[in-house]
Structures are given as structure tokens and as C-alpha cells.
N, CA, C and O atoms as a GROMACS GRO file, in nm:
protein
  448
    1MET      N    1  12.266  37.355   5.978
    1MET     CA    2  12.132  37.385   5.931
    1MET      C    3  12.032  37.300   6.009
    1MET      O    4  12.056  37.182   6.033
    2SER      N    5  11.924  37.360   6.046
    2SER     CA    6  11.811  37.287   6.103
    2SER      C    7  11.693  37.311   6.011
    2SER      O    8  11.683  37.416   5.948
    3THR      N    9  11.605  37.215   6.004
    3THR     CA   10  11.484  37.231   5.924
    3THR      C   11  11.366  37.220   6.018
    3THR      O   12  11.383  37.201   6.139
    4ASP      N   13  11.247  37.230   5.964
    4ASP     CA   14  11.128  37.212   6.046
    4ASP      C   15  11.117  37.070   6.098
    4ASP      O   16  11.050  37.046   6.199
    5GLN      N   17  11.181  36.974   6.030
    5GLN     CA   18  11.172  36.833   6.070
    5GLN      C   19  11.282  36.790   6.165
    5GLN      O   20  11.265  36.691   6.237
    6ILE      N   21  11.396  36.861   6.167
    6ILE     CA   22  11.510  36.817   6.247
    6ILE      C   23  11.579  36.938   6.310
    6ILE      O   24  11.600  37.040   6.245
    7SER      N   25  11.614  36.924   6.438
    7SER     CA   26  11.692  37.026   6.508
    7SER      C   27  11.779  36.954   6.610
    7SER      O   28  11.771  36.832   6.624
    8ALA      N   29  11.862  37.030   6.680
    8ALA     CA   30  11.950  36.968   6.779
    8ALA      C   31  11.976  37.066   6.892
    8ALA      O   32  11.968  37.188   6.876
    9THR      N   33  12.008  37.010   7.007
    9THR     CA   34  12.046  37.090   7.123
    9THR      C   35  12.191  37.136   7.105
    9THR      O   36  12.264  37.083   7.022
   10GLU      N   37  12.231  37.234   7.184
   10GLU     CA   38  12.369  37.282   7.179
   10GLU      C   39  12.468  37.171   7.211
   10GLU      O   40  12.574  37.163   7.149
   11SER      N   41  12.434  37.085   7.307
   11SER     CA   42  12.527  36.977   7.342
   11SER      C   43  12.542  36.877   7.228
   11SER      O   44  12.651  36.824   7.206
   12ALA      N   45  12.435  36.851   7.155
   12ALA     CA   46  12.444  36.762   7.039
   12ALA      C   47  12.528  36.825   6.928
   12ALA      O   48  12.611  36.758   6.867
   13PHE      N   49  12.507  36.956   6.903
   13PHE     CA   50  12.590  37.027   6.804
   13PHE      C   51  12.738  37.019   6.842
   13PHE      O   52  12.822  36.992   6.757
   14ALA      N   53  12.768  37.042   6.970
   14ALA     CA   54  12.907  37.041   7.016
   14ALA      C   55  12.970  36.903   7.000
   14ALA      O   56  13.085  36.892   6.958
   15GLU      N   57  12.896  36.798   7.034
   15GLU     CA   58  12.950  36.662   7.019
   15GLU      C   59  12.973  36.630   6.873
   15GLU      O   60  13.075  36.569   6.839
   16LEU      N   61  12.881  36.668   6.786
   16LEU     CA   62  12.900  36.643   6.642
   16LEU      C   63  13.024  36.716   6.591
   16LEU      O   64  13.100  36.660   6.511
   17ALA      N   65  13.046  36.839   6.635
   17ALA     CA   66  13.165  36.914   6.593
   17ALA      C   67  13.292  36.844   6.640
   17ALA      O   68  13.388  36.834   6.564
   18SER      N   69  13.292  36.797   6.763
   18SER     CA   70  13.408  36.726   6.817
   18SER      C   71  13.434  36.596   6.740
   18SER      O   72  13.548  36.565   6.706
   19LEU      N   73  13.328  36.522   6.712
   19LEU     CA   74  13.342  36.398   6.637
   19LEU      C   75  13.391  36.423   6.495
   19LEU      O   76  13.472  36.348   6.443
   20ARG      N   77  13.341  36.529   6.433
   20ARG     CA   78  13.381  36.564   6.297
   20ARG      C   79  13.530  36.600   6.292
   20ARG      O   80  13.599  36.566   6.196
   21GLU      N   81  13.580  36.669   6.396
   21GLU     CA   82  13.723  36.701   6.404
   21GLU      C   83  13.809  36.576   6.407
   21GLU      O   84  13.914  36.571   6.344
   22ARG      N   85  13.763  36.476   6.480
   22ARG     CA   86  13.841  36.353   6.498
   22ARG      C   87  13.822  36.253   6.385
   22ARG      O   88  13.916  36.180   6.350
   23HIS      N   89  13.701  36.248   6.327
   23HIS     CA   90  13.668  36.140   6.234
   23HIS      C   91  13.642  36.186   6.091
   23HIS      O   92  13.630  36.102   6.001
   24GLY      N   93  13.632  36.315   6.069
   24GLY     CA   94  13.599  36.363   5.935
   24GLY      C   95  13.449  36.368   5.915
   24GLY      O   96  13.373  36.374   6.012
   25PRO      N   97  13.405  36.368   5.789
   25PRO     CA   98  13.261  36.379   5.760
   25PRO      C   99  13.180  36.266   5.825
   25PRO      O  100  13.222  36.151   5.829
   26LEU      N  101  13.062  36.305   5.876
   26LEU     CA  102  12.975  36.213   5.949
   26LEU      C  103  12.838  36.203   5.882
   26LEU      O  104  12.805  36.280   5.792
   27MET      N  105  12.762  36.107   5.929
   27MET     CA  106  12.621  36.097   5.894
   27MET      C  107  12.545  36.047   6.016
   27MET      O  108  12.601  35.975   6.099
   28LEU      N  109  12.419  36.085   6.027
   28LEU     CA  110  12.330  36.033   6.132
   28LEU      C  111  12.221  35.953   6.065
   28LEU      O  112  12.167  35.993   5.962
   29PHE      N  113  12.188  35.840   6.124
   29PHE     CA  114  12.079  35.758   6.073
   29PHE      C  115  11.988  35.721   6.189
   29PHE      O  116  12.034  35.665   6.289
   30GLN      N  117  11.861  35.752   6.176
   30GLN     CA  118  11.764  35.721   6.281
   30GLN      C  119  11.736  35.572   6.280
   30GLN      O  120  11.675  35.519   6.187
   31SER      N  121  11.779  35.504   6.385
   31SER     CA  122  11.760  35.360   6.397
   31SER      C  123  11.612  35.330   6.420
   31SER      O  124  11.538  35.410   6.477
   32GLY      N  125  11.571  35.214   6.375
   32GLY     CA  126  11.432  35.174   6.388
   32GLY      C  127  11.408  35.068   6.492
   32GLY      O  128  11.302  35.003   6.490
   33GLY      N  129  11.500  35.046   6.583
   33GLY     CA  130  11.474  34.950   6.689
   33GLY      C  131  11.583  34.848   6.709
   33GLY      O  132  11.575  34.771   6.805
   34CYS      N  133  11.683  34.844   6.625
   34CYS     CA  134  11.794  34.750   6.643
   34CYS      C  135  11.886  34.800   6.754
   34CYS      O  136  11.886  34.919   6.784
   35CYS      N  137  11.960  34.713   6.811
   35CYS     CA  138  12.064  34.745   6.910
   35CYS      C  139  12.008  34.824   7.028
   35CYS      O  140  11.946  34.767   7.118
   36ASP      N  141  12.028  34.954   7.028
   36ASP     CA  142  11.992  35.035   7.143
   36ASP      C  143  11.855  35.101   7.124
   36ASP      O  144  11.836  35.216   7.161
   37GLY      N  145  11.762  35.029   7.067
   37GLY     CA  146  11.628  35.084   7.049
   37GLY      C  147  11.620  35.172   6.927
   37GLY      O  148  11.660  35.132   6.818
   38SER      N  149  11.570  35.291   6.945
   38SER     CA  150  11.551  35.380   6.831
   38SER      C  151  11.639  35.504   6.844
   38SER      O  152  11.594  35.616   6.817
   39SER      N  153  11.763  35.485   6.884
   39SER     CA  154  11.858  35.596   6.895
   39SER      C  155  11.916  35.628   6.758
   39SER      O  156  11.930  35.540   6.674
   40PRO      N  157  11.948  35.756   6.735
   40PRO     CA  158  12.016  35.789   6.610
   40PRO      C  159  12.160  35.738   6.615
   40PRO      O  160  12.227  35.750   6.717
   41LEU      N  161  12.205  35.682   6.505
   41LEU     CA  162  12.341  35.631   6.495
   41LEU      C  163  12.428  35.736   6.427
   41LEU      O  164  12.390  35.789   6.323
   42CYS      N  165  12.543  35.765   6.484
   42CYS     CA  166  12.640  35.855   6.424
   42CYS      C  167  12.751  35.770   6.365
   42CYS      O  168  12.817  35.694   6.436
   43LEU      N  169  12.771  35.783   6.234
   43LEU     CA  170  12.866  35.698   6.162
   43LEU      C  171  12.955  35.784   6.074
   43LEU      O  172  12.926  35.902   6.049
   44HIS      N  173  13.065  35.724   6.027
   44HIS     CA  174  13.145  35.791   5.925
   44HIS      C  175  13.058  35.806   5.801
   44HIS      O  176  12.984  35.714   5.766
   45GLU      N  177  13.068  35.920   5.735
   45GLU     CA  178  12.988  35.940   5.614
   45GLU      C  179  13.017  35.827   5.515
   45GLU      O  180  13.133  35.799   5.484
   46GLY      N  181  12.912  35.764   5.464
   46GLY     CA  182  12.925  35.655   5.370
   46GLY      C  183  12.940  35.518   5.434
   46GLY      O  184  12.938  35.418   5.363
   47GLU      N  185  12.955  35.511   5.566
   47GLU     CA  186  12.970  35.382   5.634
   47GLU      C  187  12.844  35.297   5.619
   47GLU      O  188  12.851  35.175   5.608
   48LEU      N  189  12.730  35.362   5.619
   48LEU     CA  190  12.603  35.295   5.595
   48LEU      C  191  12.557  35.337   5.456
   48LEU      O  192  12.539  35.456   5.429
   49LEU      N  193  12.538  35.241   5.371
   49LEU     CA  194  12.494  35.274   5.235
   49LEU      C  195  12.350  35.321   5.239
   49LEU      O  196  12.261  35.252   5.289
   50VAL      N  197  12.327  35.439   5.185
   50VAL     CA  198  12.193  35.497   5.181
   50VAL      C  199  12.125  35.444   5.056
   50VAL      O  200  12.180  35.449   4.946
   51GLY      N  201  12.003  35.392   5.075
   51GLY     CA  202  11.928  35.336   4.964
   51GLY      C  203  11.817  35.427   4.916
   51GLY      O  204  11.797  35.535   4.971
   52PRO      N  205  11.746  35.384   4.814
   52PRO     CA  206  11.640  35.466   4.756
   52PRO      C  207  11.523  35.488   4.852
   52PRO      O  208  11.442  35.578   4.830
   53ASN      N  209  11.512  35.408   4.956
   53ASN     CA  210  11.402  35.424   5.051
   53ASN      C  211  11.446  35.498   5.178
   53ASN      O  212  11.372  35.504   5.275
   54ASP      N  213  11.568  35.554   5.176
   54ASP     CA  214  11.616  35.633   5.289
   54ASP      C  215  11.594  35.780   5.259
   54ASP      O  216  11.631  35.829   5.152
   55LEU      N  217  11.534  35.850   5.353
   55LEU     CA  218  11.498  35.990   5.338
   55LEU      C  219  11.600  36.079   5.407
   55LEU      O  220  11.629  36.060   5.526
   56LEU      N  221  11.656  36.176   5.334
   56LEU     CA  222  11.740  36.277   5.395
   56LEU      C  223  11.646  36.381   5.455
   56LEU      O  224  11.585  36.460   5.383
   57LEU      N  225  11.634  36.379   5.586
   57LEU     CA  226  11.538  36.466   5.654
   57LEU      C  227  11.593  36.607   5.672
   57LEU      O  228  11.516  36.702   5.682
   58GLY      N  229  11.724  36.622   5.676
   58GLY     CA  230  11.786  36.752   5.693
   58GLY      C  231  11.930  36.734   5.736
   58GLY      O  232  11.985  36.624   5.729
   59GLU      N  233  11.990  36.842   5.782
   59GLU     CA  234  12.127  36.839   5.831
   59GLU      C  235  12.135  36.907   5.967
   59GLU      O  236  12.059  36.999   5.997
   60ILE      N  237  12.228  36.858   6.047
   60ILE     CA  238  12.255  36.918   6.177
   60ILE      C  239  12.402  36.958   6.176
   60ILE      O  240  12.490  36.873   6.181
   61GLY      N  241  12.426  37.086   6.169
   61GLY     CA  242  12.564  37.134   6.166
   61GLY      C  243  12.645  37.074   6.053
   61GLY      O  244  12.764  37.046   6.072
   62GLY      N  245  12.586  37.054   5.938
   62GLY     CA  246  12.655  36.996   5.824
   62GLY      C  247  12.655  36.845   5.820
   62GLY      O  248  12.710  36.786   5.728
   63THR      N  249  12.594  36.780   5.918
   63THR     CA  250  12.585  36.634   5.923
   63THR      C  251  12.448  36.591   5.874
   63THR      O  252  12.347  36.624   5.936
   64PRO      N  253  12.442  36.516   5.763
   64PRO     CA  254  12.311  36.473   5.712
   64PRO      C  255  12.243  36.375   5.807
   64PRO      O  256  12.308  36.292   5.871
   65PHE      N  257  12.110  36.386   5.816
   65PHE     CA  258  12.028  36.301   5.904
   65PHE      C  259  11.930  36.225   5.816
   65PHE      O  260  11.846  36.284   5.749
   66TYR      N  261  11.942  36.092   5.818
   66TYR     CA  262  11.858  36.005   5.736
   66TYR      C  263  11.765  35.922   5.822
   66TYR      O  264  11.792  35.895   5.939
   67ILE      N  265  11.654  35.883   5.762
   67ILE     CA  266  11.560  35.790   5.823
   67ILE      C  267  11.497  35.708   5.712
   67ILE      O  268  11.477  35.759   5.601
   68ASP      N  269  11.465  35.585   5.740
   68ASP     CA  270  11.394  35.501   5.644
   68ASP      C  271  11.258  35.564   5.617
   68ASP      O  272  11.185  35.596   5.710
   69LEU      N  273  11.223  35.581   5.490
   69LEU     CA  274  11.099  35.649   5.452
   69LEU      C  275  10.976  35.578   5.508
   69LEU      O  276  10.885  35.644   5.558
   70ASP      N  277  10.972  35.445   5.499
   70ASP     CA  278  10.857  35.371   5.552
   70ASP      C  279  10.843  35.392   5.702
   70ASP      O  280  10.732  35.409   5.752
   71GLN      N  281  10.956  35.390   5.773
   71GLN     CA  282  10.954  35.414   5.917
   71GLN      C  283  10.903  35.554   5.948
   71GLN      O  284  10.821  35.573   6.038
   72TYR      N  285  10.950  35.652   5.873
   72TYR     CA  286  10.907  35.791   5.891
   72TYR      C  287  10.756  35.804   5.872
   72TYR      O  288  10.690  35.875   5.947
   73GLU      N  289  10.704  35.735   5.773
   73GLU     CA  290  10.559  35.738   5.750
   73GLU      C  291  10.483  35.665   5.862
   73GLU      O  292  10.380  35.714   5.908
   74ARG      N  293  10.535  35.549   5.905
   74ARG     CA  294  10.469  35.474   6.014
   74ARG      C  295  10.466  35.556   6.142
   74ARG      O  296  10.370  35.547   6.219
   75TRP      N  297  10.568  35.637   6.164
   75TRP     CA  298  10.575  35.720   6.284
   75TRP      C  299  10.501  35.852   6.265
   75TRP      O  300  10.514  35.943   6.347
   76ASN      N  301  10.425  35.862   6.158
   76ASN     CA  302  10.342  35.981   6.127
   76ASN      C  303  10.424  36.108   6.107
   76ASN      O  304  10.387  36.215   6.155
   77ARG      N  305  10.534  36.095   6.035
   77ARG     CA  306  10.618  36.209   5.995
   77ARG      C  307  10.656  36.300   6.113
   77ARG      O  308  10.625  36.419   6.111
   78PRO      N  309  10.721  36.246   6.213
   78PRO     CA  310  10.753  36.328   6.330
   78PRO      C  311  10.863  36.429   6.302
   78PRO      O  312  10.939  36.416   6.206
   79THR      N  313  10.869  36.530   6.386
   79THR     CA  314  10.985  36.618   6.390
   79THR      C  315  11.078  36.561   6.496
   79THR      O  316  11.033  36.498   6.591
   80PHE      N  317  11.206  36.582   6.479
   80PHE     CA  318  11.305  36.529   6.571
   80PHE      C  319  11.391  36.640   6.628
   80PHE      O  320  11.429  36.734   6.557
   81GLN      N  321  11.422  36.630   6.756
   81GLN     CA  322  11.527  36.711   6.816
   81GLN      C  323  11.631  36.612   6.866
   81GLN      O  324  11.601  36.524   6.947
   82ILE      N  325  11.753  36.627   6.818
   82ILE     CA  326  11.861  36.539   6.861
   82ILE      C  327  11.926  36.601   6.984
   82ILE      O  328  11.961  36.719   6.986
   83ASP      N  329  11.941  36.518   7.086
   83ASP     CA  330  11.998  36.561   7.213
   83ASP      C  331  12.111  36.466   7.250
   83ASP      O  332  12.133  36.365   7.182
   84LEU      N  333  12.182  36.498   7.355
   84LEU     CA  334  12.294  36.418   7.401
   84LEU      C  335  12.274  36.388   7.549
   84LEU      O  336  12.246  36.479   7.628
   85LEU      N  337  12.290  36.262   7.587
   85LEU     CA  338  12.275  36.221   7.727
   85LEU      C  339  12.401  36.149   7.773
   85LEU      O  340  12.474  36.092   7.692
   86PRO      N  341  12.428  36.151   7.904
   86PRO     CA  342  12.545  36.079   7.956
   86PRO      C  343  12.525  35.928   7.946
   86PRO      O  344  12.413  35.878   7.948
   87GLY      N  345  12.636  35.858   7.937
   87GLY     CA  346  12.634  35.712   7.931
   87GLY      C  347  12.645  35.663   7.789
   87GLY      O  348  12.569  35.706   7.702
   88ALA      N  349  12.738  35.574   7.765
   88ALA     CA  350  12.754  35.517   7.631
   88ALA      C  351  12.637  35.426   7.599
   88ALA      O  352  12.577  35.365   7.688
   89SER      N  353  12.604  35.417   7.472
   89SER     CA  354  12.495  35.329   7.429
   89SER      C  355  12.551  35.191   7.394
   89SER      O  356  12.672  35.168   7.403
   90ASP      N  357  12.463  35.101   7.354
   90ASP     CA  358  12.504  34.968   7.313
   90ASP      C  359  12.529  34.959   7.162
   90ASP      O  360  12.549  34.849   7.110
   91THR      N  361  12.527  35.071   7.093
   91THR     CA  362  12.543  35.070   6.948
   91THR      C  363  12.688  35.094   6.910
   91THR      O  364  12.774  35.114   6.996
   92LEU      N  365  12.714  35.091   6.782
   92LEU     CA  366  12.846  35.119   6.730
   92LEU      C  367  12.859  35.266   6.692
   92LEU      O  368  12.947  35.303   6.613
   93SER      N  369  12.773  35.350   6.746
   93SER     CA  370  12.773  35.492   6.717
   93SER      C  371  12.901  35.557   6.767
   93SER      O  372  12.951  35.521   6.874
   94LEU      N  373  12.955  35.652   6.691
   94LEU     CA  374  13.087  35.709   6.719
   94LEU      C  375  13.099  35.783   6.852
   94LEU      O  376  13.210  35.797   6.903
   95GLU      N  377  12.989  35.831   6.909
   95GLU     CA  378  12.999  35.908   7.033
   95GLU      C  379  13.016  35.821   7.157
   95GLU      O  380  13.050  35.873   7.263
   96GLY      N  381  12.995  35.692   7.147
   96GLY     CA  382  13.002  35.601   7.261
   96GLY      C  383  13.129  35.611   7.343
   96GLY      O  384  13.121  35.619   7.466
   97PRO      N  385  13.248  35.611   7.280
   97PRO     CA  386  13.372  35.621   7.358
   97PRO      C  387  13.384  35.751   7.439
   97PRO      O  388  13.465  35.759   7.532
   98ASP      N  389  13.304  35.851   7.405
   98ASP     CA  390  13.305  35.976   7.482
   98ASP      C  391  13.217  35.967   7.606
   98ASP      O  392  13.206  36.063   7.682
   99GLY      N  393  13.153  35.850   7.626
   99GLY     CA  394  13.069  35.830   7.744
   99GLY      C  395  12.934  35.899   7.734
   99GLY      O  396  12.872  35.930   7.836
  100VAL      N  397  12.888  35.921   7.612
  100VAL     CA  398  12.759  35.986   7.587
  100VAL      C  399  12.688  35.912   7.474
  100VAL      O  400  12.747  35.829   7.405
  101HIS      N  401  12.560  35.945   7.456
  101HIS     CA  402  12.487  35.889   7.342
  101HIS      C  403  12.382  35.989   7.295
  101HIS      O  404  12.324  36.065   7.373
  102PHE      N  405  12.359  35.987   7.164
  102PHE     CA  406  12.255  36.071   7.105
  102PHE      C  407  12.118  36.010   7.129
  102PHE      O  408  12.104  35.887   7.130
  103VAL      N  409  12.020  36.092   7.147
  103VAL     CA  410  11.880  36.050   7.157
  103VAL      C  411  11.796  36.138   7.067
  103VAL      O  412  11.829  36.254   7.042
  104SER      N  413  11.686  36.081   7.020
  104SER     CA  414  11.588  36.157   6.941
  104SER      C  415  11.468  36.189   7.029
  104SER      O  416  11.414  36.102   7.097
  105ARG      N  417  11.430  36.313   7.026
  105ARG     CA  418  11.310  36.354   7.098
  105ARG      C  419  11.208  36.400   6.994
  105ARG      O  420  11.244  36.464   6.895
  106THR      N  421  11.083  36.367   7.018
  106THR     CA  422  10.976  36.414   6.930
  106THR      C  423  10.862  36.464   7.016
  106THR      O  424  10.840  36.414   7.126
  107PRO      N  425  10.787  36.564   6.967
  107PRO     CA  426  10.673  36.614   7.046
  107PRO      C  427  10.572  36.504   7.076
  107PRO      O  428  10.510  36.505   7.182
  108THR      N  429  10.553  36.410   6.983
  108THR     CA  430  10.454  36.305   7.005
  108THR      C  431  10.498  36.205   7.111
  108THR      O  432  10.414  36.134   7.167
  109CYS      N  433  10.628  36.198   7.140
  109CYS     CA  434  10.678  36.106   7.241
  109CYS      C  435  10.714  36.175   7.372
  109CYS      O  436  10.760  36.110   7.466
  110ALA      N  437  10.694  36.304   7.378
  110ALA     CA  438  10.731  36.379   7.500
  110ALA      C  439  10.642  36.338   7.617
  110ALA      O  440  10.524  36.308   7.601
  111ALA      N  441  10.701  36.338   7.734
  111ALA     CA  442  10.623  36.307   7.855
  111ALA      C  443  10.518  36.415   7.876
  111ALA      O  444  10.542  36.533   7.853
  112ARG      N  445  10.403  36.373   7.921
  112ARG     CA  446  10.294  36.468   7.943
  112ARG      C  447  10.281  36.497   8.090
  112ARG      O  448  10.194  36.575   8.130
   0.00000   0.00000   0.00000
């Protein structure tokens, strides 16, 4: 499922499907600047405890996508497109061993 706030490229969908086959249920959490900047983290579902201030923005291929509500508001409620790029990130995100990393793209951050 994609919503108006969250979507993904075909390569991101494919990587999530592959990860789900190997690891079971997943979750994505939009990082706010720790570790590898503001990359979305892909984790085992429940690995990161979701709190009352975490917003479920939508799902990507059955994988829930969360963001801190205050961060979402500070960023002016952006829409996100999740993409996949070559090269492992510095995070503990599950896609790293595959030599790729997820990135978030937003219209407000797009190159002009």
C-alpha cells in the first residue's frame, strides 16, 4: 500500500520483499539524524519500540513506515518516496549486508 504521504520505487519494494523473506515482518522508521543522517531504518518488526509520539505514516508493501510526530511537523509534513541506492550505510538497517541502503526523497528536498 502507498498513501499520499509515502511511496516507494520498484527497487525499494523488491528489497523489502527480499528482506521480509529472510527476516520475517519488518518496520521502517525515518531517522532524524543519528548514525547515517536521515535515512530510513529497516528493522525487524517490534525491534524499535513505537511510542505515543511516533506516527504511522503508511505502509510500503505491507511494511509499516513510522516517523516521530514532532520531526514530521518540523519538516512541514513532507511526503516521502523510499528509494534504494548502492553501497551499505553506517546504520544497523537490515539492507546493509546486501550492499545497498534505503533513502528518503521528498519534493521539498529535490534538487532544482
